C-alpha positions in Angstrom: 124.1 77.4 93.1 124.5 75.6 89.7 124.1 71.9 89.9 126.0 68.6 88.2 123.6 68.9 85.1 124.3 72.9 84.9 128.2 72.1 84.7 127.8 69.4 82.5 125.8 71.5 80.1 128.3 74.4 80.5 131.5 71.9 79.5 129.5 70.4 76.3 128.7 74.4 75.2 132.6 75.5 75.8 133.5 71.8 74.3 131.7 72.9 71.2 133.3 76.7 70.8 136.9 75.7 72.0 137.7 71.9 71.7 140.4 71.3 69.0 140.8 75.4 68.7 143.9 77.7 69.2 143.5 79.9 71.7 144.5 83.7 70.3 143.7 85.4 73.8 143.4 84.7 77.2 142.3 87.3 80.2 142.9 86.3 83.6 140.8 88.8 85.6 142.2 87.3 88.9 145.4 88.4 90.6 147.0 85.1 91.0 147.1 84.5 86.9 146.8 88.4 85.8 150.0 87.9 83.6 149.6 84.8 82.4 148.8 84.3 78.7 147.8 81.1 76.9 147.7 82.6 73.1 148.9 80.1 70.7 148.0 77.0 73.4 145.4 74.5 71.7 142.3 73.3 73.7 142.4 69.8 73.4 139.6 69.1 75.5 136.6 70.4 78.3 134.9 68.1 80.7 133.5 68.5 84.0 133.5 66.4 87.6 130.2 66.9 89.6 130.6 71.1 90.2 134.1 71.5 88.7 134.7 72.2 85.1 137.8 71.9 83.1 139.6 73.9 79.9 142.7 71.6 78.9 145.5 72.7 76.7 149.0 70.0 75.9 150.2 70.9 79.1 147.6 73.0 81.5 144.0 72.5 83.4 142.1 75.5 83.7 139.6 74.6 86.4 137.2 76.5 87.4 134.0 76.3 90.1 130.6 78.3 89.6 130.0 78.3 93.4 127.0 80.4 93.7 126.4 82.7 90.9 129.3 82.1 88.2 128.1 81.1 84.5 130.0 80.4 81.3 128.7 82.1 78.3 129.9 82.0 74.7 130.0 84.9 72.2 130.9 85.4 68.6 133.6 87.9 68.1 132.8 91.2 68.8 129.4 90.3 70.0 128.0 92.5 73.1 128.3 90.2 76.5 125.0 89.8 78.0 126.2 90.3 81.3 128.3 93.3 83.2 131.9 93.4 82.2 133.2 93.6 85.6 131.9 90.3 86.5 134.1 88.3 84.0 136.7 86.6 85.5 138.5 84.7 82.9 138.1 85.0 78.9 139.1 82.5 76.3 139.2 83.4 72.8 139.8 81.6 69.3 139.3 83.1 66.0 135.4 82.4 66.2 134.3 82.1 69.6 134.8 84.2 73.1 134.2 82.0 76.0 133.5 84.1 79.2 133.4 83.1 82.6 131.4 85.4 85.0 131.3 85.7 88.8 133.4 82.3 88.7 133.6 81.3 92.3 136.7 79.5 91.5 139.6 80.4 88.7 142.7 77.4 89.2 145.8 76.9 86.7 146.9 73.1 87.2 149.5 71.4 85.2 147.7 68.4 83.4 149.3 65.9 85.4 148.1 67.5 89.0 144.4 68.4 87.6 143.3 65.0 89.8 144.1 67.3 93.1 141.3 68.8 92.5 139.0 66.2 92.7 140.3 63.2 94.5 138.5 64.2 97.8 135.4 63.7 95.4 132.6 61.2 95.4 131.8 59.3 92.1 130.7 61.8 89.6 126.9 61.2 89.0 127.4 62.2 85.4 130.7 61.0 84.8 131.5 57.8 82.4 133.3 56.2 85.5 130.2 56.6 87.7 130.1 53.6 90.5 126.8 53.5 92.5 128.6 50.7 94.8 131.0 53.3 95.6 128.8 56.1 96.3 126.5 53.7 98.3 129.5 52.9 100.7 130.1 56.3 101.3 127.0 57.4 102.4 126.8 54.1 105.0 130.0 55.4 106.1 127.6 58.1 108.3 124.7 55.9 108.9 123.3 58.5 111.3 123.2 61.4 108.8 120.1 62.5 107.6 119.5 61.4 104.0 119.1 65.1 102.9 122.2 66.2 104.3 124.2 63.3 103.0 123.2 63.9 99.3 124.7 67.5 99.8 128.5 66.2 100.7 130.0 66.0 97.2 132.8 63.8 99.1 130.0 60.7 99.3 128.7 61.3 95.3 129.7 64.4 93.2 127.2 66.7 91.4 123.9 66.9 93.5 122.8 70.4 94.6 119.3 71.8 96.9 117.4 71.1 93.9 117.9 67.6 93.2 118.1 66.6 97.1 114.5 67.5 97.2 113.8 65.8 94.0 115.6 62.5 94.9 113.8 62.1 98.4 110.3 62.6 96.9 110.8 60.2 94.2 111.8 57.8 96.6 109.3 58.8 99.4 111.7 59.4 101.7 111.7 61.9 104.3 115.0 64.1 104.0 115.4 64.1 107.9 115.4 59.8 107.7 118.8 58.9 109.1 121.0 56.8 106.2 120.9 53.9 107.7 117.3 54.1 108.1 116.5 54.3 104.2 114.6 51.1 103.0 116.5 50.8 99.4 119.7 52.8 99.9 121.1 51.2 96.6 117.7 52.3 94.9 117.8 55.8 95.7 121.4 56.2 94.7 120.2 54.5 91.2 117.4 57.2 91.5 119.8 60.2 91.7 121.6 59.1 89.0 118.8 58.6 86.7 117.4 62.0 87.8 120.8 64.0 87.2 121.0 61.9 83.9 117.4 63.1 82.5 118.2 66.9 83.7 121.5 66.6 81.4 120.4 64.9 78.4 116.9 65.8 78.4 116.1 69.3 79.3 114.2 71.0 80.1 113.6 69.3 83.3 110.4 70.0 85.4 110.5 69.9 89.3 108.3 67.9 91.0 108.7 69.8 94.4 111.4 72.4 94.5 110.3 75.5 94.5 106.7 74.4 94.7 106.1 75.6 98.4 102.1 75.5 99.1 101.0 73.9 95.6 99.7 70.3 95.7 101.9 67.5 95.4 101.6 65.9 91.9 101.3 62.3 93.8 98.9 62.9 96.5 97.6 66.5 96.1 98.8 67.5 99.7 100.5 71.0 100.2 104.2 70.9 99.2 106.2 72.5 102.4 109.8 73.8 102.9 112.0 73.5 106.1 115.1 74.1 106.8 118.0 71.1 107.2 121.5 71.7 108.0 123.8 71.4 105.2 127.7 70.8 104.9 129.7 73.1 103.2 133.0 72.5 101.6 135.0 74.1 104.6 133.4 71.5 106.6 130.8 74.1 108.6 127.1 73.8 108.6 124.8 76.1 107.0 120.9 75.6 106.6 119.4 75.4 103.1 115.5 74.9 102.5 114.4 71.4 101.6 111.2 70.7 99.3 109.1 67.9 100.4 105.7 66.2 100.8 104.4 65.8 104.1 102.2 63.0 102.9 104.1 60.9 100.7 107.3 61.3 102.8 106.3 60.7 106.1 108.7 61.8 108.9 111.2 59.5 110.6 110.8 59.3 114.3 113.1 61.8 115.7 115.1 64.6 113.6 112.5 66.3 111.2 113.6 69.5 109.5 112.5 72.8 111.5 113.5 71.5 114.4 115.2 75.0 115.0 111.7 76.8 114.5 113.0 78.2 111.4 111.1 77.8 108.0 111.5 78.8 104.8 107.6 79.1 104.1 
């Protein structure tokens, strides 16, 4: 699933292509908005909050979420698309650019005054101008027994972290992902590290992973082979899923109880 930095960069590309320009065509390929025509509307701004992206006119906000496979791409008028046309769910065109959202997990059109309803439930945006580390710490501490590797994925605590960065944050702080929130020695420091890692990824790409995707490869800190194990994760619906989390078994010693892989399943 695309993470906060991916959505932040997608918003920047769309901003460059659309902001300050008038739409000459819109094509909503979702049943709910199939008849909606935004031709003649001027795009005032484009922004993101966590994993949510907003294209705003004077009266409306087009809210999209990439979910697992979504992507936004910008083309010149008449340029051939680089993704299959049947996967396009939204097209926004100006006189000199065509923005196409492929495989978008969510397309929603809101009155500008109601845009906040799409993000009210979320924690502080790690890449937003109003980032509040203290509020993120407070929300994490509200569930002290939750494993930190699970808590970091909870968008209601802090918005923008996905499976890649939860692995990287825990490694950077030398914290085992199954460590309960209450047992993390320096939780404010970990939150600051999360902010630093996503900020570097968004503003200084390409970003190089230290552990994610590197199972069986040597740890860059101690040389021990990186492992990947399954750790349950909360989904937006409140149900549980399991995703592989990468860590160094030497640099990130396990807590006394509750290590990843208790179910006997491994992502190796």
